[in-house]
N, C-alpha and C positions, 0 to 999 in steps of 0.2 A: 190213460195219465191217472194216477193218484190222488185220492180224495186231498188230502194234503195240499196237492199243488195246483189246486182251482182258484179260479179267480175269485177273491172273498168279494161274498154277494155287496159287499157294502162301496166296494170298488166299483164294481159291475154299476150300481144305480149311482153312482155319481157320476157315471156316462150318460145312462139314461135321462138324470134330471137336467144335465148341462145341454143334453140336445133339445129337451124340451123347452128349457129357458131361449134357448138361441131361436127356436120355431118361433116363441112369444112375441118374440121383439119384432118383426115383420108384421105379424099379427095384430101389433098394438098399432102401428104407424096405417094399418090400411082402417083400422078402427077411428082411428084421428080422423081420416082422411073422409069418410064414410057423414062424418057429424057427428058422431057420439064422443066427443076430443075428452069428456072426463073418464069414461069408462077406457077411453082408448090409454090416456095419461097415466092410469090405473094399472095397466097392463104391462103397460113401459116399465113403470115404477116396481113393479113385482118382481120381471124380468133381470133389470138391473140390479136392485137389491137381491136379488136369490143367486145371481151370478157370482157378485162379491162374496157372499156367504159361503157358495159352491166352491171358490176358486182359495178362499182361507181353509176349509173341512179338506179338501186336495193336499194342500200344504201340510194341514197337519199329517194326514195319514202317509204322505211322502216321507214327513222324516221320523214317524214311529217304527224302532226297530222291528217289531213283529212281521211291517209290511214291507220289509226292505226288498225281499224277492219281487214285489208287483210296483216297485217305482215307476218302472216304465209303462206300464198298464195306465197307474193312477194318472200320470203327464199325460198320455193320450186321452183321455175319459176325459181329463180338466179343460181340453182347449177348447170344445164349444161354449163354453161358460166364457173366453175372455172376451168377446166383443162386448157381451152387456158389461161386464165388472169395467174394460176401458170407457166405456160411456160413460160409465156413471163418477169415473174418476176426471175425466173431463168436465163433465157438468159441473163438479166441486173444484177444480183446480184454479179456476180466475178467484177474482176479488169478490166477497160477498154483496149482492145487489139486494135492496128491500124489496118487500111484495108490493111494488107498483106495476102499471102497465100504461102511462101517460107522462111521457116526456115529453119536455119543449124549451126551445131555446131560450125563449122569453117569458121568463118566471112573473114578471111585474104585468105585462098585458100577450099571454099565449094567442096564438093565431086560433082562430075558430072556423070549424065547418061549416058549410050550408048547404052540400049534397050528402053528407057521409051517412046520416041520419037515414035516408031514404035507401040506402046499399047494407046497411050493417044487419038488419033483422030483428025481431024480437029476442030479448037475451042476451043482447047484446051490452057488454059494459056501456055506461054511460060518458056523454061526451061533453058533462059540466066539469066545470074546472072545481078543483077539491085542494083547498088551500093547502091540508095535511099531506097530500101526494107532493105539493109541490115544495112543502119545506123537507120530506123526505129526500126527494130530488136534488136538492140546495145540497145535503148533506152527501149524498152519493157520488153524483157526475158535477161537480164542480166545473170540468172543463166544458159540459154542452152551454154555450154561450151564443148570442149573434152573431151572425158572422158580417165583418162590415167588408163593404167592396168597393173598389174604386171606379168601375163600370157605372154608365149611367142607366136610370130606371130600364130603357128597353133592353139593351143586352145584357142586363142582370135579368133580366125576367127569362129571355128566350135561354140564358144558357142555365136556366134552373130548370128549363122544359125539357132541356137536351140532357141534362146531368139525369135528370127523374126518371125518363126514356131509357137512357143507356145503362142505368141500375136495375133495369128490368119491372121497374114500376107502371101498373096501367092506371093512365090518367084517364080520370071519369071528369073532371071538369077544370074550365079554365074560365078565369075573368082579368086579360091583361090589363083593362080601367082600373079593376080591387088591385092589379099586382097577385092575385091567386092561384094556386094551384091544388086541386085536390087528385091524389090517388092512390091504390091498395097495393101493399107489397104482401106477395105470398110468399111464406118460407117453404124452403127446397124440398124440406123430409115432411112437417107435418102437414103443410100446406095450411098452416095457420095465417090466418087475413087481417094485416093490419092497417088502418088508414091514414095517410100523410096527409097536411096541410103546410104548405108553402107558400110564406106571404114575403114579398118584394115590395119595400116601402122608401121614400125617401126621406131626408130629415138635414136638419143643420150638422150631422156627422157624414152625410152622404147617403149612398145607397146602403140599406141594411135589408140582409136576408135572415128571414126565423123560419123554423118548421116547429111541428107537431106531429109526435107519431102517438098512435094510440091503439093498442090491441083490441081486438073485436070479444075477444073470451079471453079468461084465465085471468087470476087476479096478480099474479107476478108476470114475469116477461123474462128475467134470466139475463138482464141487460139486451134485449136485442133492440129495443123502442130507441135506447141510445147509443147503440153501436149503428145502428142505420143513422141515425142525427150525423154519426161521426164520418160514416162512410159518403155520405152525399156532399159535406160541408170540404172532405180531401178532395173529392173529385170538382168539386166547383170549382177550389184554390189551383187544383193541378192544368187546368184548361185556361188559365191565366197567361 
């Protein structure tokens, strides 16, 4: 083959970099799951942002006239960068969420944990109520509110236990008399552990079900705790 027909080095290097970034994605997940979550998330960010930049660079090369004869090679070499780019786009496709990791249905009197502190370990986020976080939640998640149920207390409590179990939460504390359930939910990919407390109570308005979901690590949760509460409330209501 003539020298001028050889694939340009810049085209080949996009392929090498794309493959490298693709391999970094599972490595970042394994790093997070090993406990080094900060380092793992840094690797994940590098892989995702790098993939987006590589896709953009590949598009530029694709449309440059001087690389017209190698367009198919450019497209093939850019393919390994697509997963990381898609993951990043999915991450930012939803509405922006504040950098908070503690969400509750009752912002005036949030449910409290009694056993979670013993399980969370050193270096975990505090379980103390932060009024600044409460205000941020009110602005970002106005739909997260107390669930009012027509069920009597015992039936509501038993349903709450069943829903938590069905959602895959690991229940580690139950106090029927106090109406309290404490559990941990582990995220599917990164295996982050978030603690959840469910409080069932009765009052003038009937039976009330409140939740609080708190991440063990990280400043922001990208809306995970709010979605967990929504999933619980939806499942609780569907069992009616």
